[in-house]
N, C-alpha and C positions, 0 to 999 in steps of 0.2 A: 635577434629575436627568437624565443622560444616558439616551436611548432603550433601549439594550442593556446597559447596566449589568449584570453579573451572569449574561451570556448567554455560554456557549461553543458556536462553530460548528467542527465537524468535518468536513472538507472534502477530499473524493477529489480527484486529479489529473486521470489520464488519464482520458477519456469523460466527465468531469463539469465540473470547472473548465476544462480542457485544451479547444479544440476540435478537429477533425480531424486540422488542419493543426498541432497542439501549441503553439498560442499560445492566451493568453487572452485572450477576446473584452473589448473595451474597458468593456462593460456592465456586466462581472461585476469587473472591476477597479475601477472606479468605485464598486460596491458595496459591495465590501469595505472601500475606503477609506474609506467613509462610516460603514461597521459600526462599525470599530474607533474610527473618531474619537468615535462617539456611545457609547465605553466597552465592545462586543462584544470577546472575546477570538476570535482566528483560529488556528485549528489542521490541520494539514495532516496528512492520512493516505494515505501512498502506500506501492506494491508497489515502487518505485523504491529505487535505493540512493544515498546522500547525494550521490555525485557527479553524478547524473543530473539535480538538482534545484536546484544552484546558482543559475543564471542566473533560473529562476523565484521561488528564495527574495529576490532581490536585487529584484524587481519588487512584489513582495506585503506587505502590513501584518503581517506573522505577530509576533503579540506574546504568543504562549503557545508551551508544549512542542510539538512534533511529532512525527509517529511516520514512520518509513521501513522499508522491506521489511518491508512486512504488518506492523509493529507490533514486530518484533524488536531494533528500535534506537530510541531516542527520546534527541531531542536538546532541549536548549532555543532560545529565539528567535534566541539568540548563536552558534549551531550546536555547542554544548558538549555532548558524550555524558551524557545523565544516566542510561541505562539500557541494557543490552546482555544479551541474553538468553542466547546460545550456542546451539550445537546439540549434542544427545546424544550418547553413546560410538558408539550404534547408528548413527550417520549415515554413516561408510564403508562399514560392510558394508551397508546399504542401498543405498549409491551402485554398489558393486560387484557387487549382484545386479541392479539396473536395467539397468548399462551390459552385462554379462554377455548380459544376454539381448534389448538393445535397441541393437546396433552403431550405428543410425544416429541415435540419439538425441544431443543436444548435452546436456552437465552445466556448468552455472555455479554456483559456490560464493563467495558474497559474504561478505566481512569489511567490519567499518565503514572500513579503509581501503582495499581494492581488491576488484577481479572476478577473482578464478582459475579458469582453465577445463579443466576436466578431461579433455572432449572436447568437439572442435569438431563444429558440425554447420552446414548454411545458415542454420537459424534462428537460431543463436545467434549467428554471425557479421553477421547481419542486425541483433539486437540489441542488440550493441557498437557496431556502427555509426551507428544508429540514435539511441541516446545519447548518441554521442560518447563511450564509455569506454572509458577506456586498460585492458589486462588483460593478466595472465600465466598462461601453460599451467603447470599444475600437472603437475609429472611426477611416475613411479611413487613415487620416493624423497620427496619433497616432501609425496605424499599419505600415505606411511605416516608420516612425521613431523609433520604438522600435528596441531595441537590442536584437535578441534572444538567446544570451550568458544568459541575465537576464531572461531568462523563465525558468522552471523546468519542464512542463509536458504541453501539450496538451489535451485536452478531446472534443471529439465528440459525441454527442447524438442524439439518434432516435430512429426507431421501432427496435425491435430485429433483424428482417431478413433483413434488411436493414445497421443495422452496422454489423453483420455476413460477409455481402458480402464485406463492406469497410476496414475491418479487413483482409480480406483475398487481394483485392486489393492493400491495401497498403505496406502487406507482399512482395508481387511481384514487387511491382513499386520502393519499396525504400528498398532492402532486405539489404543493409550495412549502413545504414542513420538511422536508426528507430528501437526501440523497439516497437512492438504494441500486447497489451494485453485489456483484459476486466477483471473487477471484477464485473460487472452487464451485463445482456443483452443488457440494452441500452447505454451502454459505450464502447467506443474505446479509450482506454487511450495510449497516445503516449509519449516516453520519446529519448532521445538518443541512438543509437545504444550502446548496451553493458552496460546500465543504468537497473538495476532493481531491484527488493527485494534481489534478490541473489549477486548481484555485493556490495549492499549496507551492507549486513551481512559480506562478506570479509572483508571489509572496518572497519568494526566496529570492528571486532576480531582481526586486527592489534591494535586497540587501546587500547585493554584489553590483557595485555600479561599474565596475570593469569587465563586466559580461558583455559581450557584443551580440554573441552566436550561442542558440539554445537548442540541444539535441537532447531527445528521449529514447528509450528503448525499453519495452515493455510486451508483454503476450497475452495479459486477460483483460475481461471488460471494466475491470478497475484501473486498468492502463489509459481506456481511452482517452479522456479528458485531459490526461498528461502529455499523450502524443498529440492531440490536437493542438497543444501549444507551442510546439518544436519547430523549428525552422527548416528541421529533417528529421523524419519520425522512422524507427526501425523497430521490427520484430522478429525472434526468432523463429526458425521455421516450425516449430513446435505450437506456435501460439493459435489462438480460436481463431476459426476461419474469417470471422468477421471483421477481427483486427487486421488479420494479414490483409485485408481486402482495403483495410483505409490507409496503410501505411504507405512513405514512400519507398522503403528498402526492406526486403527480408533477408535476413543474414542465417548462418548455421543454427541448430538448434540448443538448446540449454546443455544439452549433453555432451555439445561438441565446444565448440568456443564462438558463440554467438557475441560477446562482449567485446572480444579480441578482433573479429569481423569489422565489426562497427568502428574501430579506434582504428583498423587500416582503413578503411574509407574515409575516415576524417583526415587522416594525414594523408591521402591523395588531393582531396580538395583544399586544402592547406587553409 
């Protein structure tokens, strides 16, 4: 019997699988290839859009559904969309409220197909360029006509202190409407209430009746819901302090062999 049969590994990308130069360390790639050849199922869980992970999907032995945009979109291993959460109708009012009071913020709206920019900022422009994303500016008329059910997630960008304040404000103002999290100090990432990496992982497990044990690894606040769903949770040494406090195991940093360490541990417990 193959060593990892019945195991599902949900793996975050930035800060976990990828090093600081946004490359996959060779040891991590070899370990994942070994894991899947020995019967394991690999699922990615990222805040990135589908278009920002294509080159990585081509390199990785992904053999299970995976989630993008913080769980709002689930695709199968052939990149076919299995689930799209959409955003609630209050989203437009929320965006207008935020931008009216924060003219310096950037505002990004992601659909399954594209990135729409409601308001540009230096951080948003840097984000688009860093991920090599094509984008469209969302005019007032287009914004008014857009159906929020077609939107997957909204991301505000700004200075860290302002983003922290915005996150707290939105959690108080819309406690049962949105999930609000952050994968970077300059991001405030918003999905529909109850939609996150953890909910996506539960949905993925339902697609895979042969999965008996679930493991997850991540480094940031948007990974917490996913880590809570795992039988054993892991975080790289570079993870946010709160994340490190709440996982079962700490492995080496994302610049070293974090995922390879995790798979070595899974091999030991069998």
